[in-house]
N, C-alpha and C positions, 0 to 999 in steps of 0.2 A: 504493500500499500504506499502511496506517495506521501511525503512529508506534509504537504499542504493539507491533505485529507486527514491524516492522523492528528495533526495539531489542531485542526478545527473540531475534531470529534472530542478531544480532551479539553480544549479551551472553551467550548460551548457552555459547559456547565461544570466548572472545575470543583465547585463546592459539593455537588452531588457525587462526583467521581471520588473525591476524598472521603466522603461519608461511606460510600460503597467499599472502598479500600479498608477503612477502619473496621468494617464489620467482617472482614475475611477472618476465618478462625486463626490462621497462623499469625496474621498481623495483630489481631486483638490480644492474643496470648503474649506476644512480645511487648506490646504496649502496656499491658497490665503488669507484667513482670518488671519492667523499667519503672513504672509509676510506684510500685511497692518497694523496690530496692534502692532506688537512687537516694532517698532521704537518709538512708543509713550509711552512705558512703562518705567518709571524712577525709580522704586523701587521694592523690593521683595513683598511688600504689594500689589502694583498694579498688579503685575504678578499673584499672587495667587487669586486675587479677580476676575479675568476674567476666568471664568470656561473653556471656549473653549481653551484659551491660556494654562491654567494649564493642561488640558487633553492632549493637543497636545504635550507639553513638557514631561509629564509623560510617554507618549508612546514612544517618541523619545529616552528616557534614559532607556527604558525597565522597567518602574515602574508604569505601568498602574494600577496595584492593589492598589497603594497608592495615587490615584488621590484625594481621600477624605481628605488626611492628610495635609490640607492647612497650619495649624499652624506650624506643624513640618517643612514642606518645607520652609516656610517663615523664620523660625529661622536658618535653615541651610544656606540659601542664604544670610541672613543678616550678619552672622558670618564669611562667607567665609572659607578660608583654611590657611590664613597667621598665625594665632594664633594656636599654637599646641593644645591649649585647646578648639578650635572651635569644635562645635558639629560634623561636617562632619569628622573631624580627629579622633574623639572618637568612631565613629560608625563602627561596623564590616561590614556593607553593603557598599561595595565600590562604589556602584552606587551614593550614596549621595555625595561622594568626587568628582566624575566626574561632577556631576551636579553643585556643588558649585565652581569648578574650572572654568567652562565655564560662569556661571552666578555669578561672584564674586562681589556682590554689596558692600561688605565690602571694597574692594580695589578700585573699579572703580565708585561706586556711580551711578549717573544718566547717565553715558555714557556706562554702562555695555552692553546695548542692541544694541550698534552701531557697535560692532565687527562682522566680518563674522562668527565666531564660534557660535554666538547666533542668527544669521539670516540664511543664506544658510546652515551653518553647522548643525543646529538643523533640518532643513527641510531634509537634506540628511539622518540624523539619523532616522527621522520619517519614511521615505520611506524604508530604510533598515529593521527597526523593523517590519513594515507592511509585508515585504516580508518574514521575518522569522516567523511571526505569521501565515501567509498563509501556510508556509511549516509545521509548527507545527500542524496546523489543519488536515494535512494528516498524519503526524508521528512526535511524540515528538523527536525521535532520530535525524531526519533530522534538526530540529530546533536547537538542541544541537550542532550538528556538525557545522552548520553555525555560531552559536554564538562563538564556540571554535576557529574557523578559524579567525573570526574578532577580538577576544580578545588576541590570542596567543602572538603576538609580544610585547604586553604591559605587559606580566607576568614577573615579576622580580625574583620570587622565590616561594617556596612551599606555603608560608603563603598566597600569592595572590590567590592561588588555593583553599586553605582551606577557605578563606573568601568569596568565590563565589560558592554557591551550584551547579550552572549549570556546571562550570568548574570542580568542584570536581566530579560530577557525570560522566562526560566524562572520566576523568583520572581513576576513580574507575573501570569503565567498561573496558577500555583499558588494565589495568594492573591487573584486577580481584581482586581489593582490596575490602574487605568486608565492608559493611555499618557499621558494629560493631566497626570499627576502631575509630569511633567518641567517643567511650568510653575511649580511651587512651588519655594521655596528648597531648597537642597541639604540643609539641616538638617531641613526638614519631610519631605523624601523619605526620608531616613535614619530618621526617627521612624516613618513609615508602615511601613517594613520591620521594624524592631526590635520594634514592637508585635505583629507577626504571626509573626515567625520568630525562634526561639531560636538564635542563632549557634552556640552550643555544640553543638547537634544536628548540625552539619555535620562534626563530628569523630567522629561515630558512624556507621559504614557502614550499620548497620541502619536508622537514621533517615533517612539520605540516600536509601536504597533506597525507603523509604516516601514520601518527597517525590517521587521520580521516578515511582513508581507512581501518585501522585496527579496529577502533571504530564501524563503521557502521554495518558490518556483525555480530559483537559480540552483538550489541544492538538488531539487528534483531533476532539473535538466542535466546537471553534472553527473548525477548518479543514476540516471535512467537505465532500466533494464527493459528491453522491448518485450511486451506481452501481446500475444495474438489476439486481435479483435477483428471484426470483419474487415478484410484488407481493402486498402485504397489502391486503386490502379492509377498510376501516373499516365501523363500523355504519351510517355515512351513505352508504356506497357509494363513498366516495372512495378511489382507488388511491394507496397510499403506498409509496415504495421506500426501502430502507435498504441501505447497503453491508454486506457480511458482516463486514468488519473492524470497523465501527462497532458492530455487535451484539456482537462479541467484546469490544470495548472497554467497552461498557456492562455486560457480565456481570462483567468484571474490575475495574470501578470501585469504589474504596473510598472511602467518605465519611469525611472527617476533621473 
């Protein structure tokens, strides 16, 4: 299924989709376990020692692939973000800073898990990530679009985009920037982005929607796999096939 179609299916009624996800037996069990256990966790060591809690949090912050890295996560959480030399501040992966900001054991110690952001806030993140994963299972472009929409308002400049591979992929697709740009200096890459994208637009939901509407059909066109539909015969007698979703994408494509 095309990214444009998948995105619209999920975005049409996100609240209902999230409610449906929360009622899934496996999801509801993990949410209930997290809700019951998180209040009793007083340190980063205790957090990473509980595998279910660790896995839950890693999914919530889009870091499921790093669920095994308990020692690394413990160090990030114990150092927090207040010290400029803290590990989270030195890492290019901004997800670690977001995690350390919410679970700032260095600053709050044993009351870190008493705040709403580490309780219901993490549960909300978990459900949203699960929804985005579901979308990605149907089309990676749809998941990228949902992620871009969620993160757009917090983007302060081109370097934030360059530090996040998913955001960069969306921007490269929209503005047809080559992957080879990564061979240039970081300053040159940032300049390529800022000359094409007004960062202030990312704080305007309507303009973000416009960017997503531009991204989705371009993603579909770049990743199109032809599917047989009633064939079209060209004037030369050549049989050409197009997918139904591609035709829909082309009809909805807006030139910017």
